[in-house]
C-alpha positions, 0 to 999 in steps of 0.5 A: 476470475472467480469471486474474491468476496470470501478472501476479505478476511485476508485484508487489514482489520485496522487501517492507518492514514496511509492505508486509507489513501491507498484504498481510496486511490484503488477505489478511484482506479476502479471508478469510485470517485470522491463524490460517490464515496461522500454520497454513499457515506452521507446516506449511511450516516443519515440512515443512522440519524433517522433511526436513532434521533427521530425527533431530535434537532441535529447540527452538522458542523462540517469542514472543507475536506472529505469528512466535511463532504460526508457530513454535508451529504448526510445533512442533505439526506436528513432534510425534512426528517428531524424536527430541525436541522442546521449546518455550520461550515468551518472556514470560508467557502473560498478554500474548499479543498475537496470537490465533493465538499464543494458539490455538496455545499452548493447543493445545500446552500440554496435549500437549507443554507449554512452558517460560515464560521470563522474566528470572528463569529464563534458566538453564532456557532455557540448559539447553534450548539445551544439550540441543538440535541445532537452534533455531528462532527464532520470537521477534520478526519484522518487527513488532519496534520499540523496544529489546529486553527484558532477557529476549529479549536474554539469550535471544539471547546464549544462542542465539548462543553455543551453536554450534547450528544456528539457523533464524530465521522470516521475520527473525532476531530483533533485525534490522530488516526494512527496513534489515537493521540490528541492535537492541541484540542480534540472532540470527546465523541459519544459515538464515532462512525468509522468510514469503511474500517476502524482506524488504527489509533481508535482501538483504545481511544476514550475520546472516540466513544462507542465505535461503529463502521459504516458501509460506503459500498466498497467491493472487496476488490478495493483491497484484494486487487493491487492498484495505484494505491499499493504503489503509493503505500510502498513509496517512501519520501526522499529527503533533499539531503539524500545520498546513494546510501540512504534510499536503498542499497542492493546486492545481486548474486550472479550466475556461475560461469560453469553454465553455458551462455555465461554472457546471457546469465550475466545479463540476467544479473544486470537486468536485476541490478539495472531494474533496482537502480531505475526503481530508485535504489541508490547503490547496487552491486553484482557479485559474479564469477571472475570470468563473468565480470567483464560481461557486465559492461556498464559504468553505472553497475558495480561488479565484485568478483566471487572467489571461484567460478561459482558461488561458494562458502568462501564468498560468505564474508565477501557478501557480508562486506558489501554494503546492502540492505536487500539481496537478490539471489537465484537467477542462473545459479546451478541446480545441485545440492551443494549450491542449495546448501550455500543459498540456504546459508546466504539466506539465513545470514541475510535474515539475521542481519535484518536484510530482505532477500528476494529469492528467485529461480534456483533459490526457490528450488533450494527452499524445497530442501531448506525451508527452515531458511524462510522467514519474514524477510524472505520474498519468494517469487516462483512461477507455477512450475517452481511452486510445484517443485517447492510444494509438490502441488500442481496449482495449474490443475486447480481452480483460482480459488484453490490456488489462492488457498495453497499460496496463503497456506504456504506463506503462513506455514513458512512465515514468508512473502510469496509472489506466485507468478502467473496471469493473475499473480498471487501475493501473500504473507499468510495473513494478507492477500493481493491479486494482480491482474495482468491485462496482457501476456507481454511480460512472458519473455526471458529476463522480465522476472529478473526485472521484477526481482530488481523492482521488489528489491528497490521498494524493499530497500526503503519500505520496511514491509516485504509484503507491501514492497512486493505488491507494489513492485508486481503492480508496477511491473504489470503496468509496464507490461500493459503499456509495452503491449500497446506500443510493441505488442508481444515483442517487448524485451527485458530491456524495454521493461527496464527503460519504461520503469521511470515512465510509470514510477515518476507519477508517484514521485510527485505524491511523496 
Protein backbone atom coordinates (compact mmCIF):
# COMPACT_ATOMS: atom_id res chain seq x y z
CA UNK A 1 0.00 0.00 0.00
CA UNK A 2 1.14 3.54 -0.73
CA UNK A 3 1.93 5.95 2.10
CA UNK A 4 -1.13 7.26 3.91
CA UNK A 5 0.63 10.18 5.61
CA UNK A 6 -0.84 12.81 3.29
CA UNK A 7 -4.36 11.73 4.30
CA UNK A 8 -3.88 12.72 7.95
CA UNK A 9 -5.92 15.84 7.19
CA UNK A 10 -8.93 13.50 6.89
CA UNK A 11 -8.85 12.60 10.57
CA UNK A 12 -10.50 14.35 13.50
CA UNK A 13 -8.91 17.60 14.66
CA UNK A 14 -10.42 17.44 18.16
CA UNK A 15 -11.10 14.12 19.86
CA UNK A 16 -13.53 12.97 22.55
CA UNK A 17 -12.93 10.53 25.40
CA UNK A 18 -14.37 7.73 23.31
CA UNK A 19 -12.20 8.74 20.35
CA UNK A 20 -9.20 8.58 22.66
CA UNK A 21 -10.00 5.03 23.78
CA UNK A 22 -10.59 4.01 20.16
CA UNK A 23 -7.26 5.45 18.99
CA UNK A 24 -5.43 3.77 21.86
CA UNK A 25 -7.10 0.43 21.02
CA UNK A 26 -6.05 0.77 17.37
CA UNK A 27 -2.52 1.65 18.49
CA UNK A 28 -2.36 -1.51 20.62
CA UNK A 29 -3.54 -3.54 17.63
CA UNK A 30 -0.55 -2.14 15.74
CA UNK A 31 1.79 -3.17 18.57
CA UNK A 32 2.00 0.16 20.43
CA UNK A 33 1.22 -0.66 24.07
CA UNK A 34 0.53 1.56 27.12
CA UNK A 35 4.14 1.35 28.30
CA UNK A 36 5.51 2.66 25.01
CA UNK A 37 2.89 5.41 24.93
CA UNK A 38 3.83 6.50 28.48
CA UNK A 39 7.52 6.40 27.60
CA UNK A 40 7.08 8.49 24.45
CA UNK A 41 4.84 11.00 26.22
CA UNK A 42 7.20 11.20 29.19
CA UNK A 43 10.16 11.90 26.91
CA UNK A 44 8.29 14.68 25.09
CA UNK A 45 7.10 16.30 28.33
CA UNK A 46 10.59 16.11 29.86
CA UNK A 47 12.12 17.75 26.76
CA UNK A 48 9.74 20.72 27.15
CA UNK A 49 10.51 21.07 30.85
CA UNK A 50 14.26 20.92 30.24
CA UNK A 51 13.96 23.58 27.56
CA UNK A 52 11.74 26.04 29.43
CA UNK A 53 12.58 25.49 33.10
CA UNK A 54 16.31 24.81 33.23
CA UNK A 55 16.98 25.90 36.82
CA UNK A 56 13.55 25.37 38.28
CA UNK A 57 12.44 23.07 41.06
CA UNK A 58 9.91 20.68 39.51
CA UNK A 59 7.18 18.83 41.39
CA UNK A 60 5.39 16.00 39.63
CA UNK A 61 2.02 15.13 41.20
CA UNK A 62 0.93 11.81 39.71
CA UNK A 63 -2.16 9.66 39.78
CA UNK A 64 -2.36 5.91 39.29
CA UNK A 65 -3.70 5.81 35.70
CA UNK A 66 -2.29 6.44 32.25
CA UNK A 67 -1.80 10.16 32.88
CA UNK A 68 0.12 9.32 36.04
CA UNK A 69 2.27 6.91 34.03
CA UNK A 70 3.19 9.73 31.66
CA UNK A 71 4.03 12.03 34.56
CA UNK A 72 6.21 9.39 36.23
CA UNK A 73 8.00 8.68 32.94
CA UNK A 74 8.61 12.42 32.45
CA UNK A 75 9.97 12.69 35.99
CA UNK A 76 12.41 9.84 35.31
CA UNK A 77 13.65 11.61 32.18
CA UNK A 78 14.17 14.78 34.22
CA UNK A 79 16.31 13.12 36.88
CA UNK A 80 19.44 15.12 37.49
CA UNK A 81 18.45 17.93 35.14
CA UNK A 82 16.53 20.54 37.19
CA UNK A 83 18.11 21.89 40.33
CA UNK A 84 15.57 19.88 42.31
CA UNK A 85 12.91 17.32 41.46
CA UNK A 86 10.25 15.78 43.67
CA UNK A 87 7.38 13.36 43.10
CA UNK A 88 4.06 13.02 44.86
CA UNK A 89 2.00 9.92 44.15
CA UNK A 90 -1.69 10.29 44.86
CA UNK A 91 -3.27 7.36 46.72
CA UNK A 92 -1.82 3.99 47.69
CA UNK A 93 0.47 2.06 45.35
CA UNK A 94 -1.76 -0.93 46.02
CA UNK A 95 -4.45 0.55 43.80
CA UNK A 96 -2.30 1.35 40.76
CA UNK A 97 -4.73 0.77 37.90
CA UNK A 98 -2.34 0.98 34.98
CA UNK A 99 0.58 -1.32 34.16
CA UNK A 100 2.58 1.57 32.73
CA UNK A 101 2.07 3.58 35.93
CA UNK A 102 3.09 0.60 38.02
CA UNK A 103 6.23 0.07 35.93
CA UNK A 104 7.29 3.72 36.05
CA UNK A 105 6.63 3.95 39.78
CA UNK A 106 8.84 0.92 40.41
CA UNK A 107 11.58 2.39 38.20
CA UNK A 108 11.53 5.62 40.21
CA UNK A 109 10.95 4.59 43.80
CA UNK A 110 14.42 3.14 44.36
CA UNK A 111 16.14 6.06 42.61
CA UNK A 112 14.32 9.21 43.57
CA UNK A 113 11.51 8.08 45.83
CA UNK A 114 7.98 9.40 45.88
CA UNK A 115 5.77 10.64 48.67
CA UNK A 116 2.49 8.76 48.90
CA UNK A 117 -0.27 11.31 49.44
CA UNK A 118 -3.68 10.52 50.87
CA UNK A 119 -6.26 12.35 52.98
CA UNK A 120 -4.14 12.00 56.14
CA UNK A 121 -0.99 13.79 54.94
CA UNK A 122 -2.03 16.64 52.66
CA UNK A 123 0.33 18.77 54.74
CA UNK A 124 3.26 16.87 53.17
CA UNK A 125 2.02 17.81 49.72
CA UNK A 126 1.57 21.42 50.83
CA UNK A 127 5.21 21.52 51.89
CA UNK A 128 6.36 19.99 48.58
CA UNK A 129 4.35 22.56 46.63
CA UNK A 130 5.83 25.41 48.68
CA UNK A 131 9.36 24.26 47.82
CA UNK A 132 8.70 23.97 44.07
CA UNK A 133 8.68 26.45 41.19
CA UNK A 134 6.77 24.39 38.65
CA UNK A 135 4.03 21.83 39.27
CA UNK A 136 3.25 19.11 36.72
CA UNK A 137 -0.35 17.93 37.04
CA UNK A 138 -0.38 14.22 36.17
CA UNK A 139 -3.28 13.25 38.43
CA UNK A 140 -6.43 12.61 36.37
CA UNK A 141 -6.95 12.87 32.61
CA UNK A 142 -9.58 12.14 30.00
CA UNK A 143 -10.67 8.98 31.82
CA UNK A 144 -11.97 10.89 34.84
CA UNK A 145 -15.48 9.91 35.92
CA UNK A 146 -17.59 10.43 39.02
CA UNK A 147 -16.87 12.85 41.84
CA UNK A 148 -13.30 13.62 42.83
CA UNK A 149 -11.98 11.91 45.94
CA UNK A 150 -11.35 13.93 49.08
CA UNK A 151 -7.56 13.82 48.76
CA UNK A 152 -7.56 14.83 45.08
CA UNK A 153 -9.92 17.75 45.75
CA UNK A 154 -7.64 18.83 48.61
CA UNK A 155 -4.58 18.53 46.36
CA UNK A 156 -6.25 20.69 43.70
CA UNK A 157 -6.99 23.36 46.31
CA UNK A 158 -3.35 23.43 47.39
CA UNK A 159 -2.10 23.63 43.79
CA UNK A 160 -4.45 26.47 42.78
CA UNK A 161 -3.64 28.55 45.86
CA UNK A 162 0.13 28.18 45.43
CA UNK A 163 0.67 30.76 42.67
CA UNK A 164 3.17 28.35 41.11
CA UNK A 165 3.47 27.63 37.38
CA UNK A 166 1.18 24.68 36.62
CA UNK A 167 1.54 22.37 33.62
CA UNK A 168 -1.29 19.88 33.09
CA UNK A 169 -0.79 16.74 31.04
CA UNK A 170 -3.53 16.16 28.44
CA UNK A 171 -6.44 17.66 30.44
CA UNK A 172 -6.37 19.70 33.67
CA UNK A 173 -7.41 17.43 36.52
CA UNK A 174 -11.11 17.95 37.27
CA UNK A 175 -12.03 19.17 33.77
CA UNK A 176 -14.28 16.99 31.60
CA UNK A 177 -12.43 16.23 28.37
CA UNK A 178 -15.63 16.27 26.29
CA UNK A 179 -17.46 19.29 27.67
CA UNK A 180 -14.78 21.40 29.33
CA UNK A 181 -16.99 21.58 32.43
CA UNK A 182 -15.44 21.31 35.91
CA UNK A 183 -15.95 18.60 38.50
CA UNK A 184 -16.34 19.51 42.18
CA UNK A 185 -12.86 21.02 41.87
CA UNK A 186 -10.44 21.57 39.01
CA UNK A 187 -6.90 22.68 38.35
CA UNK A 188 -6.30 26.08 36.77
CA UNK A 189 -3.34 25.35 34.50
CA UNK A 190 -0.99 27.83 32.89
CA UNK A 191 -0.29 25.31 30.13
CA UNK A 192 -1.94 22.08 29.05
CA UNK A 193 0.13 19.64 27.02
CA UNK A 194 -2.43 17.54 25.16
CA UNK A 195 -1.39 14.01 24.34
CA UNK A 196 -1.54 13.34 20.58
CA UNK A 197 -4.48 15.68 19.89
CA UNK A 198 -6.49 18.40 21.61
CA UNK A 199 -9.50 17.08 23.48
CA UNK A 200 -12.88 18.39 22.36
CA UNK A 201 -13.76 20.06 25.66
CA UNK A 202 -10.59 22.19 25.67
CA UNK A 203 -11.41 24.23 22.56
CA UNK A 204 -12.69 27.10 24.72
CA UNK A 205 -11.66 26.24 28.26
CA UNK A 206 -9.92 28.97 30.37
CA UNK A 207 -8.67 26.49 33.04
CA UNK A 208 -6.55 24.81 30.34
CA UNK A 209 -4.44 27.93 29.81
CA UNK A 210 -2.15 27.81 26.79
CA UNK A 211 -2.63 24.58 24.88
CA UNK A 212 0.13 22.60 23.22
CA UNK A 213 0.21 19.13 21.67
CA UNK A 214 2.91 16.55 22.35
CA UNK A 215 3.95 13.97 19.77
CA UNK A 216 3.88 10.43 21.17
CA UNK A 217 5.09 8.71 18.02
CA UNK A 218 1.74 7.55 16.66
CA UNK A 219 1.84 6.85 12.93
CA UNK A 220 -1.10 8.16 10.83
CA UNK A 221 -2.34 4.57 10.52
CA UNK A 222 -3.72 4.60 14.10
CA UNK A 223 -6.54 6.75 12.74
CA UNK A 224 -6.54 6.00 9.04
CA UNK A 225 -6.66 2.20 9.23
CA UNK A 226 -9.77 0.65 10.72
CA UNK A 227 -9.21 -1.41 13.83
CA UNK A 228 -10.80 -2.70 17.03
CA UNK A 229 -11.04 0.85 18.32
CA UNK A 230 -13.51 1.68 15.57
CA UNK A 231 -15.74 -1.18 16.70
CA UNK A 232 -15.56 0.15 20.27
CA UNK A 233 -16.44 3.63 19.00
CA UNK A 234 -19.64 2.49 17.28
CA UNK A 235 -20.71 0.04 20.00
CA UNK A 236 -23.39 1.50 22.22
CA UNK A 237 -24.35 0.24 25.70
CA UNK A 238 -27.48 -1.82 26.05
CA UNK A 239 -29.68 -1.23 29.08
CA UNK A 240 -30.72 -4.14 31.25
CA UNK A 241 -34.26 -2.92 30.55
CA UNK A 242 -33.79 -3.04 26.75
CA UNK A 243 -36.41 -4.60 24.53
CA UNK A 244 -36.52 -5.48 20.83
CA UNK A 245 -37.46 -1.93 19.86
CA UNK A 246 -34.76 -0.09 21.82
CA UNK A 247 -31.58 -1.31 20.15
CA UNK A 248 -32.15 -0.89 16.45
CA UNK A 249 -35.01 -1.73 14.09
CA UNK A 250 -34.26 -2.49 10.45
CA UNK A 251 -36.26 -2.91 7.24
CA UNK A 252 -34.90 -4.84 4.25
CA UNK A 253 -36.45 -4.15 0.86
CA UNK A 254 -36.44 -7.50 -0.95
CA UNK A 255 -36.03 -8.36 -4.61
CA UNK A 256 -38.78 -8.37 -7.19
CA UNK A 257 -40.17 -11.74 -8.26
CA UNK A 258 -39.91 -10.81 -11.95
CA UNK A 259 -36.28 -11.87 -11.61
CA UNK A 260 -35.34 -15.43 -12.30
CA UNK A 261 -34.10 -17.34 -9.29
CA UNK A 262 -36.48 -15.64 -6.88
CA UNK A 263 -35.48 -18.04 -4.12
CA UNK A 264 -31.87 -16.92 -4.41
CA UNK A 265 -32.86 -13.27 -4.37
CA UNK A 266 -35.09 -13.82 -1.37
CA UNK A 267 -32.13 -15.44 0.38
CA UNK A 268 -30.08 -12.29 -0.25
CA UNK A 269 -32.71 -10.31 1.63
CA UNK A 270 -32.66 -12.92 4.38
CA UNK A 271 -28.85 -12.63 4.56
CA UNK A 272 -29.12 -8.91 5.25
CA UNK A 273 -31.90 -9.42 7.79
CA UNK A 274 -30.17 -12.26 9.64
CA UNK A 275 -26.92 -10.31 9.64
CA UNK A 276 -28.69 -7.31 11.21
CA UNK A 277 -30.19 -9.60 13.86
CA UNK A 278 -26.86 -11.26 14.59
CA UNK A 279 -25.28 -7.81 14.71
CA UNK A 280 -27.64 -6.76 17.49
CA UNK A 281 -30.73 -5.25 15.87
CA UNK A 282 -33.78 -6.15 17.91
CA UNK A 283 -36.49 -6.08 15.26
CA UNK A 284 -35.97 -6.74 11.54
CA UNK A 285 -38.58 -6.85 8.78
CA UNK A 286 -38.28 -7.92 5.14
CA UNK A 287 -40.60 -6.46 2.52
CA UNK A 288 -40.99 -9.00 -0.32
CA UNK A 289 -43.32 -9.66 -3.26
CA UNK A 290 -46.20 -11.93 -2.21
CA UNK A 291 -44.91 -14.81 -4.31
CA UNK A 292 -41.55 -14.66 -2.55
CA UNK A 293 -42.83 -14.55 1.04
CA UNK A 294 -42.90 -18.31 1.43
CA UNK A 295 -39.27 -18.54 0.33
CA UNK A 296 -38.05 -16.97 3.57
CA UNK A 297 -38.77 -19.83 5.92
CA UNK A 298 -37.33 -18.45 9.15
CA UNK A 299 -39.39 -18.05 12.33
CA UNK A 300 -37.10 -15.25 13.56
CA UNK A 301 -37.72 -13.05 10.49
CA UNK A 302 -40.81 -10.96 9.91
CA UNK A 303 -41.90 -10.83 6.26
CA UNK A 304 -44.37 -8.28 4.92
CA UNK A 305 -45.89 -8.44 1.40
CA UNK A 306 -45.48 -5.85 -1.33
CA UNK A 307 -48.58 -4.69 -3.18
CA UNK A 308 -47.35 -6.13 -6.46
CA UNK A 309 -44.75 -8.55 -7.78
CA UNK A 310 -42.03 -5.91 -7.39
CA UNK A 311 -41.40 -2.71 -5.42
CA UNK A 312 -43.76 0.07 -6.54
CA UNK A 313 -45.03 3.45 -5.42
CA UNK A 314 -47.95 1.65 -3.82
CA UNK A 315 -45.49 0.31 -1.25
CA UNK A 316 -44.41 3.75 0.00
CA UNK A 317 -47.14 3.86 2.65
CA UNK A 318 -46.37 0.27 3.67
CA UNK A 319 -42.71 1.17 4.16
CA UNK A 320 -43.68 4.11 6.32
CA UNK A 321 -45.96 1.92 8.46
CA UNK A 322 -43.27 -0.67 9.24
CA UNK A 323 -41.32 0.09 12.37
CA UNK A 324 -37.65 0.75 11.53
CA UNK A 325 -34.87 3.31 11.93
CA UNK A 326 -32.55 1.83 9.30
CA UNK A 327 -33.38 0.63 5.80
CA UNK A 328 -31.44 -1.68 3.46
CA UNK A 329 -32.31 -1.38 -0.20
CA UNK A 330 -30.95 -2.50 -3.57
CA UNK A 331 -29.96 -6.16 -3.59
CA UNK A 332 -31.75 -8.10 -6.34
CA UNK A 333 -34.02 -5.24 -7.44
CA UNK A 334 -34.51 -4.93 -11.21
CA UNK A 335 -32.37 -2.40 -13.04
CA UNK A 336 -34.73 -0.15 -14.99
CA UNK A 337 -35.63 3.54 -14.99
CA UNK A 338 -38.96 3.01 -13.27
CA UNK A 339 -37.29 1.16 -10.39
CA UNK A 340 -34.56 3.79 -10.07
CA UNK A 341 -37.22 6.45 -9.63
CA UNK A 342 -38.96 4.48 -6.88
CA UNK A 343 -35.68 3.77 -5.09
CA UNK A 344 -34.79 7.47 -5.14
CA UNK A 345 -38.19 8.35 -3.70
CA UNK A 346 -37.80 5.77 -0.93
CA UNK A 347 -34.35 7.08 -0.02
CA UNK A 348 -35.54 10.70 0.06
CA UNK A 349 -38.46 9.85 2.33
CA UNK A 350 -36.30 7.79 4.66
CA UNK A 351 -33.77 10.61 4.99
CA UNK A 352 -36.55 13.07 5.77
CA UNK A 353 -37.69 10.79 8.59
CA UNK A 354 -34.16 10.75 10.01
CA UNK A 355 -33.59 7.09 9.16
CA UNK A 356 -30.27 5.76 7.92
CA UNK A 357 -30.32 4.09 4.49
CA UNK A 358 -27.84 1.43 3.41
CA UNK A 359 -27.91 1.46 -0.42
CA UNK A 360 -26.41 -1.45 -2.32
CA UNK A 361 -26.44 -2.97 -5.84
CA UNK A 362 -29.44 -1.58 -7.82
CA UNK A 363 -29.81 1.30 -5.36
CA UNK A 364 -26.24 2.33 -6.19
CA UNK A 365 -27.14 2.23 -9.90
CA UNK A 366 -30.22 4.33 -9.22
CA UNK A 367 -28.09 7.08 -7.68
CA UNK A 368 -26.39 7.54 -11.04
CA UNK A 369 -29.68 9.09 -12.17
CA UNK A 370 -30.90 10.55 -8.86
CA UNK A 371 -27.85 11.82 -6.99
CA UNK A 372 -30.10 14.44 -5.39
CA UNK A 373 -31.46 11.65 -3.16
CA UNK A 374 -28.08 11.27 -1.49
CA UNK A 375 -27.42 12.95 1.83
CA UNK A 376 -25.86 12.59 5.31
CA UNK A 377 -28.11 9.65 6.30
CA UNK A 378 -27.23 7.56 3.21
CA UNK A 379 -24.48 4.92 3.21
CA UNK A 380 -23.59 3.85 -0.32
CA UNK A 381 -21.76 0.50 -0.75
CA UNK A 382 -20.52 0.06 -4.35
CA UNK A 383 -17.71 -2.19 -5.51
CA UNK A 384 -15.29 -0.65 -7.99
CA UNK A 385 -17.35 -1.64 -11.03
CA UNK A 386 -20.51 -0.09 -9.57
CA UNK A 387 -18.53 3.02 -8.71
CA UNK A 388 -17.64 3.36 -12.39
CA UNK A 389 -21.34 3.14 -13.29
CA UNK A 390 -22.05 5.76 -10.65
CA UNK A 391 -19.35 8.25 -11.59
CA UNK A 392 -17.96 7.25 -14.99
CA UNK A 393 -14.55 6.89 -13.30
CA UNK A 394 -12.77 3.52 -13.49
CA UNK A 395 -10.77 3.52 -10.27
CA UNK A 396 -9.41 0.06 -11.07
CA UNK A 397 -7.00 1.75 -13.48
CA UNK A 398 -5.82 4.24 -10.85
CA UNK A 399 -3.24 4.17 -8.09
CA UNK A 400 -4.59 3.58 -4.60
CA UNK A 401 -3.88 7.22 -3.75
CA UNK A 402 -6.02 8.37 -6.69
CA UNK A 403 -8.83 5.99 -5.71
CA UNK A 404 -8.91 7.50 -2.25
CA UNK A 405 -9.22 11.03 -3.59
CA UNK A 406 -11.97 10.00 -6.02
CA UNK A 407 -13.91 8.47 -3.12
CA UNK A 408 -13.41 11.51 -0.89
CA UNK A 409 -14.50 13.91 -3.62
CA UNK A 410 -17.66 11.91 -4.36
CA UNK A 411 -18.67 11.64 -0.70
CA UNK A 412 -17.98 15.34 -0.08
CA UNK A 413 -19.84 16.50 -3.18
CA UNK A 414 -22.90 14.39 -2.39
CA UNK A 415 -22.77 14.64 1.44
CA UNK A 416 -23.05 10.88 1.95
CA UNK A 417 -20.98 8.07 3.43
CA UNK A 418 -19.26 5.99 0.76
CA UNK A 419 -18.03 2.44 1.28
CA UNK A 420 -15.95 1.69 -1.82
CA UNK A 421 -15.50 -2.05 -1.50
CA UNK A 422 -12.31 -3.83 -2.49
CA UNK A 423 -9.29 -5.58 -1.01
CA UNK A 424 -8.51 -2.27 0.68
CA UNK A 425 -11.99 -0.87 1.31
CA UNK A 426 -12.25 2.94 1.43
CA UNK A 427 -14.80 4.44 3.82
CA UNK A 428 -15.30 8.20 3.76
CA UNK A 429 -17.90 10.93 4.29
CA UNK A 430 -15.80 13.52 2.48
CA UNK A 431 -14.35 14.88 5.73
CA UNK A 432 -13.05 11.74 7.42
CA UNK A 433 -11.33 8.70 5.93
CA UNK A 434 -10.76 5.09 6.95
CA UNK A 435 -9.07 2.26 5.08
CA UNK A 436 -9.89 -1.35 5.91
CA UNK A 437 -7.22 -3.83 4.89
CA UNK A 438 -8.49 -7.34 4.18
CA UNK A 439 -5.92 -10.03 4.83
CA UNK A 440 -7.59 -12.62 2.58
CA UNK A 441 -10.04 -12.90 -0.37
CA UNK A 442 -12.31 -15.17 1.68
CA UNK A 443 -15.33 -12.86 1.29
CA UNK A 444 -15.27 -12.69 -2.50
CA UNK A 445 -18.39 -14.82 -2.87
CA UNK A 446 -22.09 -14.13 -3.47
CA UNK A 447 -24.19 -12.95 -0.55
CA UNK A 448 -21.37 -11.63 1.63
CA UNK A 449 -22.11 -8.06 0.52
CA UNK A 450 -25.67 -8.48 1.79
CA UNK A 451 -24.25 -9.58 5.12
CA UNK A 452 -22.15 -6.42 5.24
CA UNK A 453 -25.26 -4.30 4.62
CA UNK A 454 -26.97 -5.99 7.56
CA UNK A 455 -24.00 -5.32 9.81
CA UNK A 456 -23.93 -1.65 8.81
CA UNK A 457 -27.65 -1.38 9.59
CA UNK A 458 -27.18 -3.04 12.98
CA UNK A 459 -24.58 -0.46 14.01
CA UNK A 460 -26.45 2.49 12.47
CA UNK A 461 -29.61 1.48 14.30
CA UNK A 462 -28.07 2.42 17.66
CA UNK A 463 -25.09 4.63 16.82
CA UNK A 464 -26.11 7.97 15.34
CA UNK A 465 -23.08 8.39 13.11
CA UNK A 466 -23.34 6.75 9.66
CA UNK A 467 -19.61 7.03 8.94
CA UNK A 468 -18.51 5.42 12.21
CA UNK A 469 -21.20 2.74 11.87
CA UNK A 470 -19.96 1.84 8.40
CA UNK A 471 -16.34 1.68 9.54
CA UNK A 472 -17.18 -0.64 12.44
CA UNK A 473 -19.26 -2.94 10.24
CA UNK A 474 -16.61 -3.17 7.52
CA UNK A 475 -13.95 -4.02 10.09
CA UNK A 476 -16.07 -6.71 11.77
CA UNK A 477 -16.96 -8.14 8.34
CA UNK A 478 -13.27 -8.24 7.41
CA UNK A 479 -12.23 -9.87 10.69
CA UNK A 480 -14.83 -12.57 10.14
CA UNK A 481 -13.43 -13.18 6.66
CA UNK A 482 -9.92 -13.57 8.06
CA UNK A 483 -11.03 -16.08 10.72
CA UNK A 484 -13.06 -18.03 8.17
CA UNK A 485 -10.06 -18.22 5.87
CA UNK A 486 -8.07 -19.90 8.62
CA UNK A 487 -10.86 -22.46 9.11
CA UNK A 488 -12.30 -22.92 5.63
CA UNK A 489 -9.81 -21.43 3.22
CA UNK A 490 -11.58 -20.00 0.17
CA UNK A 491 -14.73 -22.07 0.72
CA UNK A 492 -16.79 -19.90 3.07
CA UNK A 493 -20.37 -18.87 2.28
CA UNK A 494 -22.54 -15.95 3.34
CA UNK A 495 -24.19 -18.26 5.87
CA UNK A 496 -20.78 -18.99 7.38
CA UNK A 497 -20.18 -15.25 7.76
CA UNK A 498 -23.53 -14.74 9.53
CA UNK A 499 -22.88 -17.61 11.92
CA UNK A 500 -19.45 -16.21 12.81
CA UNK A 501 -20.72 -12.69 13.69
CA UNK A 502 -21.24 -13.41 17.43
CA UNK A 503 -17.71 -14.82 17.80
CA UNK A 504 -16.27 -11.46 16.77
CA UNK A 505 -18.81 -9.03 18.20
CA UNK A 506 -19.21 -10.58 21.65
CA UNK A 507 -15.63 -9.52 22.44
CA UNK A 508 -16.82 -5.94 22.44
CA UNK A 509 -20.01 -6.53 24.42
CA UNK A 510 -17.88 -6.77 27.56
CA UNK A 511 -16.47 -3.29 27.00
CA UNK A 512 -19.78 -1.41 27.16
